[in-house]
C-alpha positions in Angstrom: 7.6 -21.9 -20.7 8.3 -21.7 -24.3 7.5 -18.5 -26.6 4.3 -20.3 -28.0 2.7 -20.8 -23.9 3.7 -17.0 -23.3 1.7 -15.9 -26.5 -0.9 -17.9 -25.7 -1.1 -16.5 -21.8 -0.5 -13.0 -23.1 -3.7 -13.5 -25.7 -5.9 -15.2 -22.8 -5.4 -11.9 -21.0 -6.0 -9.4 -23.9 -9.5 -11.3 -24.6 -10.4 -11.7 -20.9 -10.0 -8.1 -20.7 -11.9 -7.4 -23.7 -14.6 -9.3 -22.6 -15.0 -7.6 -19.3 -15.2 -4.3 -21.1 -17.6 -5.6 -23.1 -20.2 -6.9 -20.3 -19.4 -3.8 -18.2 -20.4 -1.4 -21.6 -23.5 -3.8 -22.5 -24.8 -4.8 -18.9 -23.6 -2.1 -16.6 -23.7 -4.1 -12.9 -24.5 -3.2 -9.0 -21.5 -1.3 -6.7 -20.0 -3.7 -4.9 -20.2 -1.5 -2.2 -23.2 -0.3 -1.5 -25.1 -2.2 -4.7 -26.7 0.9 -6.3 -26.9 0.6 -9.7 -23.9 2.2 -11.8 -24.7 4.3 -14.5 -21.8 4.5 -16.5 -19.9 1.5 -18.3 -16.5 1.0 -16.4 -14.5 -1.9 -15.2 -13.8 -1.0 -11.6 -17.1 -2.9 -9.9 -17.4 0.1 -7.5 -19.7 3.4 -8.1 -18.0 6.7 -8.0 -19.7 7.9 -4.6 -17.9 4.9 -3.2 -14.4 5.8 -4.8 -14.9 9.2 -3.5 -15.6 8.7 0.2 -12.3 7.1 0.4 -10.5 9.8 3.0 -7.4 10.9 1.2 -4.8 11.6 3.6 -3.1 15.0 3.4 0.3 16.4 2.2 1.2 17.4 6.1 2.6 13.9 6.7 5.5 12.4 9.0 8.2 12.3 7.0 9.2 9.1 7.9 5.8 6.9 8.2 3.5 9.1 6.7 1.4 9.4 9.3 -0.9 12.5 9.2 0.9 14.1 12.0 -0.7 18.2 11.7 -3.9 16.2 13.0 -3.1 13.8 15.2 -0.4 15.7 17.3 -1.9 19.2 17.4 -3.3 20.7 20.8 -5.4 23.8 21.7 -2.7 26.7 22.4 -3.6 30.0 23.6 -2.5 33.0 21.6 -2.8 36.7 22.1 -6.1 35.4 23.8 -7.7 33.3 21.2 -7.8 29.4 21.4 -5.6 28.3 18.3 -4.6 24.8 17.5 -1.3 23.9 16.1 0.7 21.3 15.4 3.2 19.6 18.0 5.2 18.6 15.0 5.6 21.7 13.2 6.5 23.3 16.5 9.4 21.1 16.6 10.8 20.5 13.5 13.9 19.2 14.1 12.8 16.1 15.2 12.9 13.9 12.3 9.7 12.1 12.8 6.4 11.5 14.5 6.1 11.1 18.0 5.1 7.3 16.6 8.6 7.1 14.9 10.7 8.6 18.2 13.4 6.0 19.5 12.6 3.8 16.4 14.9 2.9 13.6 13.2 1.6 10.4 15.5 0.0 7.6 12.7 2.4 5.0 13.8 5.9 4.0 9.8 6.3 4.4 6.4 5.7 3.6 3.6 7.0 1.7 0.0 6.5 1.8 -2.8 7.0 -0.8 -5.8 7.2 2.2 -6.9 6.0 6.1 -7.8 2.8 6.5 -11.5 2.9 7.4 -15.1 3.4 5.8 -15.6 1.7 2.7 -12.0 1.4 1.7 -11.9 -1.1 4.3 -14.2 -3.0 2.1 -13.0 -2.3 -1.4 -9.2 -3.6 0.4 -10.8 -6.7 1.5 -12.6 -7.3 -2.2 -9.0 -6.7 -3.7 -7.7 -9.0 -1.4 -10.3 -12.1 -1.9 -11.6 -11.2 -5.4 -9.1 -10.9 -7.9 -10.0 -7.7 -9.7 -7.7 -6.5 -11.8 -9.0 -3.4 -12.5 -9.5 -2.1 -9.3 -5.6 -2.6 -8.4 -5.0 -0.4 -11.7 -7.7 2.3 -9.8 -5.1 2.2 -7.2 -1.9 2.5 -8.4 -3.1 5.7 -10.7 -4.0 7.6 -7.1 -0.5 5.7 -5.7 1.1 7.1 -9.3 0.1 10.5 -8.1 1.2 10.6 -4.8 4.7 9.2 -5.6 5.0 11.8 -7.4 3.6 14.5 -5.7 6.0 13.5 -2.6 9.3 12.4 -5.2 9.5 9.1 -4.1 12.6 8.4 -6.9 13.0 4.7 -7.5 14.4 2.2 -9.5 12.6 -1.1 -9.4 8.8 -1.7 -7.6 8.3 -4.4 -5.7 5.3 -5.7 -4.0 5.4 -7.3 -0.2 5.1 -11.2 -1.3 2.8 -13.7 0.6 3.5 -16.8 1.4 3.9 -19.4 -1.1 1.2 -21.4 0.8 -0.9 -18.1 1.3 -0.5 -17.0 -2.8 -1.2 -21.2 -3.6 -4.7 -20.9 -1.8 -5.3 -17.4 -3.0 -4.1 -18.0 -6.4 -2.7 -14.6 -6.3 -1.3 -11.9 -4.2 -3.7 -8.5 -4.1 -0.1 -6.4 -3.7 0.5 -7.4 -7.5 -2.8 -6.4 -8.8 -1.5 -2.7 -7.7 2.4 -2.9 -8.1 2.6 -4.1 -11.3 0.2 -1.4 -13.4 2.2 1.4 -10.6 5.5 -0.1 -12.4 4.0 0.7 -15.7 2.8 4.0 -15.1 6.0 5.2 -13.3 7.9 3.7 -16.5 9.7 1.4 -14.2 10.6 -2.2 -14.2 8.6 -4.6 -12.1 10.2 -7.3 -10.0 8.3 -9.0 -7.9 10.5 -12.2 -7.6 13.2 -10.2 -6.2 11.4 -10.8 -2.2 10.2 -13.7 -1.0 8.2 -14.5 2.6 10.2 -17.8 3.7 7.8 -17.4 7.0 3.7 -17.6 6.9 1.6 -15.2 9.0 0.0 -16.7 12.3 -2.9 -18.5 12.2 -4.1 -15.6 14.7 -6.7 -12.8 12.8 -6.2 -10.3 15.3 -2.3 -9.4 16.4 -1.4 -7.1 19.2 1.1 -4.4 17.9 4.3 -6.5 19.8 3.1 -9.5 18.1 2.6 -8.0 14.4 6.4 -7.1 14.7 7.3 -10.0 15.7 5.1 -12.2 13.4 7.7 -10.5 10.6 10.9 -11.3 12.3 13.2 -12.6 9.2 10.2 -13.5 7.5 11.4 -12.3 4.2 14.3 -12.8 2.5 15.7 -12.0 -0.8 15.7 -15.0 -3.3 19.2 -16.7 -4.7 21.0 -14.6 -7.6 18.3 -11.8 -7.2 20.7 -8.6 -7.9 19.6 -5.4 -6.1 22.6 -4.3 -5.3 23.0 -0.2 -5.2 19.0 -0.4 -6.3 16.8 1.8 -5.0 13.8 -0.1 -4.2 9.6 1.0 -4.4 8.1 -1.6 -2.0 3.9 -1.5 -2.9 1.8 -3.4 -0.5 -2.1 -2.8 0.2 -2.1 -1.7 3.4 0.4 -0.1 5.9 -0.9 -0.8 10.2 2.7 -0.8 12.0 5.0 -0.6 9.3 6.1 -3.9 10.5 5.9 -5.7 7.3 7.4 -3.2 5.0 10.3 -2.8 7.5 11.1 -6.7 7.5 11.0 -6.2 4.0 13.1 -3.4 3.9 15.7 -5.3 5.7 15.9 -8.5 3.5 16.5 -6.0 0.7 18.9 -3.9 2.1 21.1 -6.7 3.6 20.8 -7.7 0.0 22.1 -4.4 -1.3 19.6 -2.4 -2.0 20.7 1.4 -1.8 17.3 2.6 -0.6 13.7 1.4 -0.3 10.9 3.2 0.1 7.5 2.3 0.7 4.2 2.7 -1.0 0.3 2.0 0.4 -3.1 2.1 -0.5 -4.2 2.8 2.7 -2.9 3.1 6.5 -4.3 2.9 9.8 -3.9 6.0 12.0 -3.5 5.7 15.2 -3.1 7.2 18.6 0.7 6.6 19.4 0.1 6.5 22.8 -3.2 4.2 23.1 -2.9 2.4 20.1 -6.2 3.1 19.0 -7.8 4.2 15.9 -8.2 7.6 15.4 -10.1 10.0 12.6 -8.4 13.1 11.3 
């Protein structure tokens, strides 16, 4: 693209943003989740009440996968005649990860997430996935930047988990890009989505078992020819972590290309019992 074309594209983006901002000031719309009228001007089409309903994960999480282990693996014990709840993870601090991580080796170093994938957050992420709402992606980026700084997620470059070219062509954009791009700006890091590509599409089946999730992403990602990732610490960004299979497959491709380390950061994560695979509230 020529310099003139790039300038025209940037100008168009700025004018669109300005238009949206003016519209939100003079014509506040209804919340896209609860449909209540928003009483303040905002470009995020979700009301404050719905946004504050998202269940942020506690700081006490598994060092590796980011699961809220303090709640998931707690059990009542008797202590001097009283019943108390103690964390099984805390009782065994020599164990490097939670029960779900035992016996599994990931290509990423660790993963952190902003909130639990449940309630209205599910609907918000679906909204971001199927409607291009840049302000919502930027709102999530603010929360992820806070998580990254709190947990000391050091990195040299930010990369979003890519969609297969056919899926991105159908959708018109990659929802992870809407989060990762503003996140990189907030962290003051270069954003390099072109480093990674998806070479194998996701299966047509909508609901996959845990084993099918891992199998579906095996060898599904690769670095682009000529990509320079040697000795870089990569911050890999996605919207949701379910089993960690996608992040692991992406991290494996980046590590094989020479990346020094890969850390995952997602807006949401499902929380499951390691034994049954069922969802868990914490």
